[in-house]
Every structure is written in C-alpha cells, then in structure tokens.
GUGUBA-261613 format. One record per residue: residue in three letters; chain; x, y, z of N, C-alpha, C in turn. Coordinates in steps of 0.2 Angstrom, whole numbers. Example, Ala and Ser with C-alpha at 12.3 -4.5 7.8 and 13.67 -1.06 7.14 Angstrom:
% residues 2
 residu chaine   n.u   n.v   n.w  ca.u  ca.v  ca.w   c.u   c.v   c.w
    ALA      A    66   -28    39    62   -22    39    66   -16    39
    SER      A    64   -11    35    68    -5    36    64     0    39
END
This chain:
% residues 100
 residu chaine   n.u   n.v   n.w  ca.u  ca.v  ca.w   c.u   c.v   c.w
    MET      A   480   432   450   480   433   457   482   440   458
    ALA      A   478   443   462   480   450   464   485   450   469
    VAL      A   489   455   469   495   456   473   493   463   477
    ALA      A   494   462   484   492   468   488   498   473   487
    GLY      A   497   480   486   502   485   485   504   487   492
    PRO      A   509   491   492   511   494   498   506   498   502
    GLY      A   505   497   508   500   501   512   493   498   511
    LYS      A   492   493   508   486   490   507   485   483   509
    GLU      A   480   481   513   480   475   515   477   470   510
    ARG      A   479   464   510   476   459   505   468   458   506
    GLY      A   465   459   501   457   458   502   454   464   503
    ALA      A   457   470   504   454   476   506   450   479   499
    PRO      A   445   482   500   441   484   494   445   490   491
    ALA      A   445   490   484   449   495   480   445   501   481
    THR      A   449   507   483   446   513   484   448   517   478
    ARG      A   443   521   475   444   525   469   439   531   469
    VAL      A   442   536   468   438   542   468   434   542   461
    THR      A   428   542   462   423   542   456   418   546   457
    GLY      A   413   547   452   407   551   453   408   558   451
    GLY      A   407   563   456   407   570   454   413   572   450
    THR      A   419   571   453   425   574   450   426   571   443
    GLY      A   425   565   442   427   561   436   422   563   431
    ILE      A   415   564   433   410   567   428   412   574   426
    VAL      A   413   578   430   415   585   428   421   585   424
    VAL      A   426   582   425   432   581   421   430   579   414
    GLY      A   426   574   414   424   571   407   420   576   403
    ILE      A   415   579   407   411   584   403   415   590   400
    LEU      A   420   592   404   425   598   402   429   596   396
    LEU      A   431   590   396   435   587   390   430   586   384
    ALA      A   424   583   386   420   582   380   418   588   376
    VAL      A   417   594   380   415   600   376   420   602   371
    GLY      A   427   601   373   432   602   368   432   598   362
    ILE      A   429   592   363   430   587   357   423   587   353
    VAL      A   417   588   357   411   587   353   409   594   350
    LEU      A   410   600   353   408   606   350   411   607   343
    PRO      A   418   606   342   420   607   335   418   602   330
    LEU      A   415   596   332   412   592   328   405   593   326
    LEU      A   402   598   329   395   600   328   395   606   323
    VAL      A   397   604   317   398   609   311   392   613   310
    PRO      A   386   611   310   380   615   309   379   621   314
    VAL      A   382   620   320   382   626   325   386   632   322
    TYR      A   391   631   319   395   637   317   396   637   309
    ASP      A   391   634   305   392   634   298   388   640   295
    SER      A   390   646   296   387   652   293   392   657   292
    ASP      A   391   662   288   395   667   286   394   673   290
    ALA      A   388   674   293   387   680   297   386   677   304
    PRO      A   388   681   309   390   688   309   398   688   308
    ARG      A   400   693   305   407   694   304   411   698   309
    LEU      A   417   696   311   421   700   316   427   702   313
    GLY      A   428   708   312   434   710   309   435   708   302
    GLY      A   430   707   298   430   705   291   430   697   291
    PHE      A   431   693   296   432   686   296   425   683   297
    PRO      A   423   678   292   416   675   293   416   671   300
    PHE      A   410   670   302   409   667   308   412   660   309
    PHE      A   412   656   304   415   649   305   423   650   306
    TYR      A   426   655   304   433   656   306   434   658   313
    TRP      A   431   664   314   433   667   321   430   662   327
    PHE      A   424   659   325   422   654   331   427   649   332
    GLN      A   430   646   327   435   641   328   441   643   331
    LEU      A   443   649   329   449   652   333   447   654   340
    ALA      A   441   656   341   439   658   348   439   651   353
    LEU      A   438   646   349   437   639   353   444   637   356
    ILE      A   449   639   353   456   637   355   458   639   362
    PRO      A   457   646   364   458   647   371   453   645   376
    VAL      A   447   644   374   441   642   378   443   634   380
    VAL      A   444   630   375   446   623   376   452   622   380
    SER      A   457   627   379   463   626   382   462   627   390
    LEU      A   458   633   391   456   634   398   452   628   401
    LEU      A   447   625   398   443   620   400   448   614   402
    THR      A   453   613   397   458   607   398   462   608   405
    VAL      A   464   615   406   468   616   412   464   615   418
    VAL      A   458   617   418   453   616   424   452   609   425
    ALA      A   451   605   420   450   598   420   456   594   423
    PHE      A   462   596   421   468   594   423   469   595   431
    ARG      A   468   601   433   468   603   440   464   599   444
    LEU      A   457   598   442   453   594   446   455   587   446
    SER      A   458   584   441   460   578   441   466   577   446
    LEU      A   471   582   446   476   581   451   474   581   458
    ARG      A   469   586   459   466   586   466   463   579   468
    SER      A   459   577   463   456   570   464   461   565   465
    THR      A   467   565   462   472   560   462   475   560   469
    ASP      A   477   567   471   480   568   478   475   565   484
    LYS      A   469   566   483   464   563   488   464   556   488
    GLU      A   464   553   482   464   546   481   471   543   484
    ARG      A   476   546   483   483   543   486   483   543   493
    GLU      A   480   549   496   479   549   504   475   543   506
    SER      A   469   542   502   464   537   505   467   530   505
    VAL      A   472   528   500   475   522   500   482   521   504
    GLY      A   484   527   507   490   527   511   496   528   507
    LEU      A   496   531   501   502   532   498   504   539   500
    PRO      A   511   541   499   513   547   501   511   552   495
    PRO      A   511   559   497   509   564   492   514   564   486
    ARG      A   511   567   481   516   568   475   522   572   477
    LYS      A   527   572   474   533   576   476   532   583   474
    ASP      A   529   585   469   527   592   467   520   594   469
    ALA      A   517   591   474   510   592   476   510   599   479
    GLU      A   515   601   483   515   607   486   516   613   482
    GLY      A   519   613   476   521   618   472   516   619   466
    ASP      A   511   615   465   507   616   459   500   619   461
    ARG      A   499   622   466   493   625   468   494   633   468
END
C-alpha cells in the first residue's frame, strides 16, 4: 500500500523529471565508461606525444575529460532534482543557493 508523502495528495500521479536531462546525464556518464572499453580505438603506438605511445597518452588525456563530463552530469542532475523538488512541493535543498 502506497503512503502519500508530505505535500502530496493520496492518489496524485507521481511526478518525475525524465526525458531530456536524464538522457543527457546518461550519455555523458556513458562516454566515460564505454570509451576506455573500446581498446581498438586507441590500440596503436603512433602518434607519439613527448615520447609516450598513443595508448598511454590517450588514456591519460581521458582522465580530465571524463572528470569534466562527470561534473557537468552532476550539475545537470542537481538542477533536475531541484526542479523535481519544486514540482512535488518539497522545500529546496539547504545548499541549493551556494552551489551555482
């Protein structure tokens, strides 16, 4: 049996932010997971950068790129969560004003 939460009427449809933002967040996170698994993409010795073979410096270059994609995905997720909280009548997060 479902229990109605605070600020929500019993029997009211569940509201959830889905679609665009969730898809973008998923794609941003998937890049960081799938790209390192595609070894044939970077399985070569040339071109060299500073004497390092391609497969080394490509993987090292992925670290800041994937970190940046993760930060962007996290920020989008926070923004989506804030909008969802407003739509169901919950108060904003306590640190919502200082994180932008």
